[in-house]
C-alpha positions, -999 to +999 in steps of 0.1 A: +000+000+000+028+024+009+046+017-024+014+025-043+011+058-024+047+068-031+043+059-067+011+081-070+028+110-053+053+111-082+025+126-102+017+163-093-020+160-103-024+130-079-007+148-051-031+178-056-060+154-057-050+137-025-046+170-007-080+184-019-097+150-014-086+147+022-097+182+031-130+178+014-136+144+030-129+159+064-154+188+057-181+164+045-177+141+075-180+169+100-210+185+084-226+152+076-230+143+113-251+174+119-271+170+087-279+133+094-289+140+130-311+169+119-327+145+093-316+169+065-290+147+049-305+149+014-297+187+012-264+176-002-281+158-030-303+188-038-273+212-038-252+189-059-279+190-086-279+228-084-241+226-087-245+205-119-268+231-134-245+259-126-214+240-139-233+233-171-241+270-176-205+280-167-191+255-192-213+268-220-203+304-213-166+295-210-165+308-174-146+293-145-168+265-131-160+269-094-163+307-094-197+305-110-210+275-090-200+286-055-223+317-053-252+300-071-251+269-048-247+291-017-277+311-028-296+279-034-288+267+002-302+300+015-334+298-006-338+261+004-339+269+041-361+300+036-386+280+016-386+252+041-390+274+071-415+300+058-439+281+035-460+250+033-433+233+013-411+214+038-379+195+039-376+169+012-403+186-010-383+218-011-351+199-019-369+180-047-382+212-063-349+230-064-327+199-073-349+186-101-354+221-115-316+228-115-308+194-131-334+200-158-318+234-166-283+219-167-294+191-190-314+215-213-285+240-216-260+213-224-282+194-249-289+226-268-252+236-270-223+211-266-242+179-261-235+151-236-197+150-240-168+139-217-169+172-198-205+166-188-196+130-176-169+145-155-195+168-138-218+139-132-193+112-121-162+133-112-126+132-125-093+139-109-079+151-142-107+178-145-092+197-115-070+226-126-043+242-104-066+271-099-094+248-087-070+231-063-058+263-048-094+276-043-105+242-030-077+241-004-084+277+008-122+272+011-118+238+027-096+253+054-122+280+059-149+254+064-129+234+089-118+264+109-154+278+110-168+244+121-142+242+149-149+278+161-186+273+162-185+237+173-205+242+206-232+262+189-235+237+160-237+209+186-265+227+205-286+234+173-281+199+161-293+181+192-320+204+206-329+234+185-357+246+209-334+245+239-307+264+219-333+291+211-343+293+248-307+299+258-304+328+234-287+310+205-298+322+170-307+288+157-317+301+123-284+317+118-265+285+127-287+264+105-279+288+077-242+285+085-244+247+083-262+250+049-237+275+035-207+254+046-224+223+031-229+242-002-192+251-004-181+216+003-206+202-023-192+224-051-156+217-042-162+179-040-181+177-072-150+182-093-136+149-079-167+129-070-193+142-094-228+155-087-243+121-085-219+107-058-208+137-037-237+132-012-222+098-002-193+117+014-218+134+036-241+106+045-220+074+047-193+085+073-219+097+097-242+067+094-213+043+096-198+058+128-232+059+144-233+021+143-208+021+172-200+056+185-224+067+212-217+105+216-214+135+193-176+139+196-170+101+191-192+101+160-173+131+146-139+115+152-149+081+138-166+098+108-135+118+100-112+087+102-135+066+081-138+094+055-101+099+051-092+062+050-120+055+024-106+083+003-070+070+004-080+034-003-105+044-030-080+066-048-054+039-046-078+013-061-087+038-088-051+043-096-042+006-097-072-007-116-083+024-136-117+025-120-137+057-115-124+076-085-158+086-071-173+051-074-142+035-058-144+058-028-181+052-023-176+014-025-150+018+003-176+036+024-201+008+018-175-018+030-169+003+062-207+006+067-211-032+064-182-039+088-194-015+114-230-029+111-217-064+116-197-054+147-227-036+160-249-067+156-222-089+173-218-065+202-256-064+206-258-102+206-230-104+232-247-079+255-281-097+253-263-131+257 
């Protein structure tokens, strides 16, 4: 395994991909715990479809994909929470409206201009080679911003995640912190799409949290387990992709599935031992 890693690091684009991938995986695992516990995990799926639509428009207009997608997806996250909080359209319905509408716009724009080419497949399924040096630099910067922000507001995010009503009663502006979580998620979704694709990026948010919850029993333990699982899955997945020329995103997701199965089996065994 170490020989494979050293061999991959001989290629600059692989080194950049590893750095960005690890940072994005950490961001996704941290935010994913809050999103899963708040039963809002599918926000990632909705925002990834918005990201695909904005990437398609940027591609047609020959604009920088990340610089176009980031403000659009952040705006979508804001609108999503506003629609969900202040109208009769709630949760998954609001996500479905925004995500399917954005996906339809992206497909329509592409089909009327460039057609379903390799670049579009990269947006859907991800590609390490599609990440430019500019993308990497921006991804590293924004990933660090997300990680630092999460750490600084950890206690508030914890409070809003577990008991929003109690948080409000103690003077915490729950709406502001829900918006902060949504905006950070939007940033991570856009950054991760270049490597994972719009169809698979949600897995980095959902799987680590659900897997660690099989065994971990408190918020901090879930976050630590989730982060470790996410980083290990990324390293193994990228190594498998390099060795066997498999799609990077799919390889990483399959590693997450394996971890989920292992943790679930251990959970069942531990449960049987306790009852026995």
